[in-house]
C-alpha positions in Angstrom: 19.5 17.1 -13.1 21.1 19.6 -11.5 18.2 19.5 -8.4 19.4 15.3 -7.8 20.6 13.6 -5.6 24.8 12.0 -5.3 21.6 8.6 -5.1 19.7 9.2 -8.1 22.1 10.5 -10.8 24.1 6.8 -9.6 21.4 5.3 -10.7 20.1 6.5 -13.3 23.8 5.9 -14.8 22.8 2.3 -14.2 20.0 2.3 -16.7 21.8 3.3 -18.8 24.6 1.2 -18.2 21.8 -1.9 -18.2 20.0 0.1 -21.8 23.9 -0.7 -23.6 23.0 -4.5 -22.1 20.1 -4.8 -24.2 18.1 -5.5 -20.7 15.2 -3.8 -19.9 15.1 -2.3 -16.6 11.1 -2.3 -17.2 9.7 -5.3 -19.5 6.6 -5.1 -20.1 5.7 -9.3 -20.2 3.9 -11.5 -17.2 6.2 -13.0 -15.1 4.9 -15.7 -14.1 4.7 -16.1 -10.1 3.9 -19.3 -8.6 4.9 -18.9 -4.9 5.2 -16.5 -1.8 8.0 -15.8 0.3 5.9 -16.9 3.6 3.7 -20.0 2.9 8.4 -21.0 1.9 8.8 -20.4 5.2 6.1 -21.7 6.6 6.3 -25.0 4.9 8.6 -26.4 3.3 11.1 -29.8 4.9 12.3 -32.6 4.8 9.0 -34.1 3.6 7.8 -31.8 1.4 10.6 -30.7 -0.3 9.8 -32.0 -3.8 6.6 -29.2 -3.5 9.8 -26.7 -3.6 12.2 -27.3 -6.2 10.5 -25.0 -9.1 9.9 -21.9 -7.6 9.3 -18.3 -9.2 9.4 -15.4 -6.7 9.2 -11.3 -7.4 9.8 -8.5 -5.2 11.5 -5.6 -3.9 15.2 -6.1 -2.7 15.7 -4.9 0.7 19.5 -5.8 1.5 22.0 -7.5 -0.5 25.2 -9.4 1.0 28.1 -9.2 -1.0 30.4 -12.6 -0.5 32.6 -12.2 -3.8 31.2 -14.8 -6.2 28.1 -15.5 -4.2 25.5 -12.8 -2.3 22.8 -12.9 0.0 19.6 -11.0 -1.4 16.5 -10.3 0.8 13.4 -9.5 -1.1 10.3 -8.7 0.2 7.2 -9.6 -2.2 3.1 -9.2 -1.1 3.5 -12.1 2.0 6.5 -10.8 3.2 10.1 -11.6 2.7 12.8 -14.3 2.4 16.3 -14.6 2.2 17.4 -15.6 -1.3 21.6 -17.2 -2.7 22.6 -16.0 -5.0 25.9 -17.8 -7.1 27.5 -16.4 -10.2 28.4 -19.5 -11.5 24.2 -20.5 -10.8 22.4 -17.9 -12.8 25.9 -17.7 -15.2 27.1 -21.0 -15.5 28.5 -20.8 -19.1 31.5 -17.9 -19.6 29.9 -14.9 -19.7 29.8 -13.8 -16.2 28.8 -10.5 -17.1 25.3 -11.5 -15.4 26.3 -11.5 -12.2 29.5 -9.5 -12.1 28.8 -7.0 -13.8 24.3 -6.3 -13.9 23.3 -8.3 -10.8 26.8 -6.6 -8.6 27.0 -3.5 -10.9 23.8 -2.4 -12.0 21.5 -3.7 -9.4 20.7 -2.2 -5.7 18.1 -2.0 -2.2 14.8 -1.1 -4.2 14.6 -2.9 -7.5 12.0 -5.0 -8.4 14.0 -8.2 -10.0 12.3 -11.5 -10.2 13.9 -14.9 -9.1 13.9 -18.4 -9.9 15.4 -22.1 -7.8 14.3 -24.1 -5.6 13.8 -23.2 -1.9 16.8 -24.6 0.6 17.4 -24.6 4.7 20.6 -22.8 4.9 24.1 -23.5 7.9 22.0 -21.7 9.5 18.8 -23.0 9.3 17.6 -19.9 7.0 14.8 -21.5 4.7 15.6 -19.8 1.7 16.2 -19.7 -1.8 18.2 -21.1 -3.8 18.6 -18.6 -7.2 19.2 -20.2 -10.6 18.2 -17.5 -12.9 17.4 -13.2 -11.8 15.9 -10.9 -13.8 15.3 -7.0 -13.4 11.8 -6.3 -13.4 11.4 -2.7 -12.3 15.3 -0.5 -12.3 14.2 1.8 -8.8 15.5 4.9 -9.2 15.0 6.6 -6.3 16.8 5.0 -2.7 14.6 3.7 -0.2 15.4 4.9 3.3 17.5 1.9 4.7 15.5 0.2 8.1 17.7 -2.0 10.0 16.1 -4.9 12.2 18.6 -7.0 14.1 17.4 -9.3 17.3 13.8 -7.8 16.6 15.4 -4.2 17.5 13.7 -1.9 14.5 17.3 1.3 13.7 16.5 4.0 11.7 12.1 3.6 11.5 11.2 6.3 9.8 8.8 7.6 11.7 7.9 11.5 10.4 4.4 11.8 9.9 4.8 14.5 7.3 6.7 11.4 5.4 5.2 9.2 5.8 1.6 10.0 4.8 2.5 12.0 1.8 4.3 9.1 0.5 2.1 6.3 1.7 3.8 4.0 -0.8 7.1 4.4 1.3 5.8 4.3 4.3 3.9 0.3 2.7 7.2 -0.7 2.3 9.7 -0.5 4.3 7.2 -0.1 7.8 5.4 -3.9 7.4 3.8 -3.2 10.0 1.6 -0.5 8.2 -0.1 -3.1 5.5 -1.1 -5.0 8.2 -3.2 -1.5 9.4 -5.0 -2.0 5.9 -5.3 -5.8 5.1 -7.5 -5.6 8.9 -9.6 -2.8 7.5 -10.5 -4.4 5.3 -11.6 -7.5 6.5 -13.4 -4.7 9.9 -15.7 -3.8 5.9 -16.1 -7.5 5.0 -17.1 -9.1 8.5 -19.3 -5.5 8.3 -20.4 -6.7 4.7 -20.8 -10.9 5.7 -23.0 -10.0 9.1 -26.2 -7.6 7.1 -25.7 -9.7 3.9 -26.5 -12.8 6.2 -29.5 -11.2 7.8 -30.9 -10.2 4.5 -30.1 -6.9 3.1 -28.5 -5.4 0.3 -25.6 -3.2 -0.8 -26.1 -0.5 -2.8 -25.0 2.8 -4.0 -26.3 6.2 -3.8 -25.3 9.7 -5.2 -22.1 11.3 -4.8 -23.1 14.7 -6.6 -26.1 15.7 -4.8 -28.2 19.1 -5.9 -28.6 19.1 -2.2 -27.0 17.9 1.2 -28.9 16.7 2.7 -28.8 14.0 5.4 -26.6 16.1 8.6 -25.6 19.0 9.4 -21.9 20.0 7.7 -20.6 22.5 6.0 -20.2 20.7 2.1 -18.1 21.3 -0.4 -19.8 23.2 -4.1 -19.0 22.2 -7.0 -20.1 23.2 -10.3 -22.0 21.7 -13.3 -21.2 23.0 -16.8 -23.4 20.6 -19.4 -26.9 21.7 -16.6 -25.3 25.0 -15.5 -25.7 24.0 -11.8 -24.2 23.8 -8.5 -24.1 20.4 -7.2 -22.7 19.3 -3.3 -20.1 16.4 -3.0 -22.5 14.2 -0.1 -22.6 15.0 3.5 -23.9 11.3 3.5 -26.1 9.2 1.7 -28.9 8.6 4.4 -31.8 10.6 2.2 -31.0 8.7 -0.6 -31.2 5.7 1.1 -34.7 6.6 3.1 -36.3 6.4 -0.5 -35.1 2.7 -1.2 -36.9 1.7 1.9 -39.8 3.7 0.5 -39.3 1.7 -2.8 -40.1 -0.8 -1.0 -36.2 -2.6 -0.3 -36.3 -4.3 3.9 -33.0 -3.2 4.6 -30.0 -1.7 2.6 -26.4 -0.3 3.3 -24.2 1.3 1.4 -20.3 2.0 2.8 -20.1 5.7 1.1 -17.5 8.2 1.0 -18.3 10.5 2.3 -17.1 14.7 2.4 -17.2 17.7 4.7 -16.1 21.2 4.5 -14.4 21.2 8.2 -11.0 21.4 9.8 -8.7 18.2 10.0 -7.7 16.6 13.5 -6.8 13.1 15.1 -10.3 12.2 14.0 -11.5 14.2 11.3 -10.1 13.5 7.7 -12.5 15.7 5.0 -12.9 12.6 2.8 -14.0 9.9 5.2 -15.9 6.8 5.1 -19.5 5.9 6.9 -21.3 2.5 6.6 -24.9 3.6 7.1 -27.7 0.5 7.8 -32.0 1.6 6.8 -34.1 -1.5 8.1 -38.2 -1.2 7.5 -40.0 -2.7 10.7 -37.0 -1.5 13.2 -36.3 0.9 15.9 -33.6 2.0 17.6 -33.8 -0.4 20.5 -33.5 -3.2 17.4 -30.6 -1.0 16.6 -28.7 -1.1 19.3 -28.9 -4.9 19.9 -27.4 -5.5 16.9 -24.8 -3.4 16.4 -23.1 -4.7 20.2 -23.6 -7.8 17.9 -21.8 -6.7 15.0 -19.2 -4.9 16.7 -18.0 -8.3 18.8 -17.9 -10.2 16.4 -15.9 -7.2 14.1 -13.8 -7.5 17.4 -13.2 -11.3 17.3 -12.5 -11.9 14.1 -9.6 -9.7 13.8 -8.2 -10.8 17.1 -10.2 -14.0 18.6 -11.1 -11.9 21.4 -14.1 -8.8 22.4 -11.3 -7.1 24.3 -8.9 -4.6 22.1 -6.2 -2.7 23.3 -6.1 0.6 22.0 -3.1 2.4 24.0 -3.1 1.7 27.6 -6.6 0.9 27.6 -8.3 -2.8 27.4 -11.6 -2.0 25.1 -13.7 -4.8 26.1 -16.8 -5.3 23.0 -18.1 -8.2 24.6 -22.3 -8.4 24.4 -24.9 -6.0 25.7 -22.9 -2.5 25.8 -23.9 -0.1 28.5 -27.0 2.6 28.3 -27.3 6.0 29.1 -29.1 8.8 28.2 -27.7 11.7 27.5 -29.6 14.3 30.0 -28.0 11.4 32.3 -25.0 11.9 31.1 -25.7 15.2 31.2 -25.3 15.8 35.0 -23.1 12.8 36.1 -20.2 14.6 34.8 -21.5 19.0 34.8 -23.8 18.7 38.0 -26.5 20.3 35.7 -29.7 18.8 34.7 -30.7 20.9 31.0 -33.9 18.2 31.1 -36.2 21.7 31.3 -33.6 24.4 30.6 -34.5 26.9 27.5 -31.6 28.5 25.2 -30.9 31.0 27.8 -30.9 28.7 30.6 -28.3 26.4 28.2 -26.0 30.0 27.7 -26.1 30.8 31.2 -24.5 26.7 31.9 -22.6 27.0 29.0 -21.2 30.1 31.4 -20.6 28.5 34.4 -18.7 25.7 32.7 -16.6 28.1 31.2 -17.6 27.8 27.8 -17.0 29.8 25.0 -20.2 29.0 22.5 -21.0 31.2 19.7 -23.7 33.5 19.9 -26.1 32.1 16.9 -26.0 28.6 18.6 -28.9 27.0 19.1 -30.5 24.9 21.7 -28.8 21.9 19.7 -25.9 23.6 19.4 -25.1 24.1 23.1 -26.0 21.0 24.4 -24.4 19.5 21.9 -21.3 21.1 23.0 -22.3 21.2 26.3 -22.0 16.8 26.3 -19.0 17.1 24.2 -17.2 18.9 26.3 -17.6 17.7 29.2 -19.4 13.7 29.4 -17.9 12.3 25.8 -14.5 11.9 26.9 -15.2 10.2 29.7 -16.7 6.9 28.1 -13.6 5.0 27.7 -15.9 1.6 26.9 -18.7 0.6 24.4 -21.7 2.9 26.0 -25.5 3.7 24.1 -25.9 7.3 24.6 -29.7 7.7 23.8 -33.0 9.7 24.0 -31.4 13.1 22.2 -33.2 16.4 22.5 -35.8 16.7 19.7 -33.9 20.2 18.3 -30.1 18.2 18.2 -32.1 15.8 15.7 -33.7 16.6 13.0 -34.4 13.2 11.3 -35.6 11.1 14.1 -38.7 9.7 15.2 -40.2 11.6 19.3 -39.7 9.7 21.8 -42.9 7.5 22.0 -42.9 7.9 26.2 -40.8 11.3 26.7 -41.7 14.3 26.0 -39.6 16.5 24.2 -36.9 14.2 23.4 -36.5 11.7 20.2 -35.5 7.5 19.7 -31.6 8.4 18.6 -28.1 6.8 20.0 -24.7 7.7 19.5 -21.7 4.8 20.1 -19.3 6.0 22.4 -15.9 3.9 22.9 -13.2 5.8 23.4 -14.3 9.4 24.3 -15.4 9.5 20.6 -18.4 8.5 18.6 -18.4 5.7 15.7 -22.0 4.9 15.2 -25.6 7.4 15.4 -28.6 6.3 14.9 -32.3 6.1 15.2 -35.8 5.3 15.1 -36.3 7.8 12.0 -39.1 10.2 11.1 -41.4 9.0 8.8 -44.3 11.4 9.6 -43.3 14.0 6.5 -45.9 17.0 8.2 -43.0 16.7 11.1 -40.5 15.9 8.6 -40.8 19.0 7.0 -41.2 21.6 9.9 -38.3 20.1 11.4 -36.9 21.2 7.7 -37.8 24.6 8.8 -36.6 25.3 11.8 -33.6 24.3 9.4 -33.9 26.5 8.1 -34.1 29.5 10.8 -30.5 28.2 12.5 -29.1 28.5 8.3 -30.7 32.4 8.1 -28.9 33.3 12.0 -26.0 32.1 10.4 -25.6 28.0 11.4 -24.1 27.4 8.1 -24.2 24.0 9.4 -27.5 23.6 9.7 -29.6 21.3 7.1 -31.8 22.0 3.8 -34.9 21.4 2.9 -35.3 18.1 0.8 -38.7 18.9 -1.3 -38.2 15.3 -3.2 -37.1 13.8 -0.3 -40.5 15.2 1.7 -42.4 14.1 -1.8 -41.0 10.2 -1.4 -42.3 11.0 2.7 -45.1 11.6 1.1 -45.9 8.5 -0.8 -45.0 6.2 2.7 -42.1 4.8 4.5 -42.2 2.3 6.9 -40.9 2.3 10.7 -37.6 2.2 10.1 -34.0 2.0 11.9 -31.2 4.1 10.6 -27.0 3.6 11.9 -24.1 5.2 10.1 -20.7 3.8 11.8 -18.1 5.6 10.7 -15.7 2.8 9.3 -12.4 4.8 9.7 -12.5 5.5 13.5 -14.2 1.8 13.9 -11.0 1.5 12.3 -8.8 3.3 14.3 -9.7 1.4 17.6 -9.3 -2.0 16.2 -5.6 -1.4 15.0 -4.8 0.7 18.1 -3.9 3.3 15.9 -3.5 7.1 17.2 -4.7 9.0 14.9 -6.9 8.9 11.6 -4.5 9.4 9.1 -2.8 6.4 10.2 -5.7 3.9 9.0 -6.4 6.1 5.6 -3.4 5.3 2.9 -3.8 8.9 2.0 -4.9 11.4 4.2 -5.2 15.1 3.1 -2.5 17.6 3.7 -1.6 20.8 2.8 0.0 20.7 -0.5 3.7 20.1 -1.1 6.3 22.9 -1.0 9.1 22.1 -3.6 
């Protein structure tokens, strides 16, 4: 008790008083909620008031205005907030008034979850409210909520500290209603994507999270150990190779909303655990995937905002299809002045020096090009832009370009200066794929801890024959940041990764 605040001690004493009065502060029985705050406030009128004569609500006390023998309480339920008028003689019609004088006035606090039975009405000031006939304690809050006040649309004492908001998201959701809206929109994004692909006849599937080989991307994995099998296992960095196995098995189109894990740094656009939607469709190529993706994102913007124009910071980003297309070499030449199309590793290293980029000595050609593009080009693409036709060294799982030697059929979608999607005409030549994997092993031997492992079972699957296929991965977290105008990935994750809390 010595580590508790004064408020926390008082609330525990109130809990004991409730128990002495025989009141269960945490009842187990179902509470028969039959309405919501928003429905009452939206639909109550003189014409409909008969429908609202027996409402039952449950929610958290957000404010109390004591008027002696009556009080106005604001409760917050799943839909919003509504005012409740509580009068002593209504909730205690007999001689015993302790239910109001003691329980309601003295033992209930802001933050407590209560049940209200009564009827809707409009106050003299014109506010639709609920007149309580019965008040029930459903859960006693032992910690006080931060008090956020709103007067005439202005918010006072708003909790904005990221450390508090991300670590105690459950409180953030209670006191900042706009935060809840971000996550409602995130779910709507997922549902729009799901409906879009389902309507095309594609199958939503699940693939392993624990994998014997961290395949499908170039990234540093998390490693764990399976005791019964006595083998190392990896949290997946991508689900690509498993979804392609399903294409080999005869599915025309498969997609998955996957939790992926990469053992890398954290910043405004990176979290070690993140969500990617990956789709693979047989008999398609990356040109088809570009058209499909721009149509999809146009639908997502319309579903959320009713328009293709989305406000992101001080910018307006238009997701109206079609999107601009620029090759990677064109982008680098435009923003650096260097034509790197025919350069070898030594020449590229010299370019990075001239551009003032500090690169690791163990970087190969692919990493050097990626560094040049990432540092000098990526940030220029604010409106949705497909960056296409990557060097073969950068894309070990991608089919070689049908007409441009040394390149592959790949695109990344850039929006607001960041990549939100990556797609290929998938490599389905097992011999070529083996050689690409072997090149990745050489990079690993040079010290590249993000180089790709050889997945021999995947090679075996390709040897049975995979049809021409196009695939894409869309970063759901970054897409949600864009569509909800959030500056950080932590703002679109319920529980972002954080350092351990100091005791």
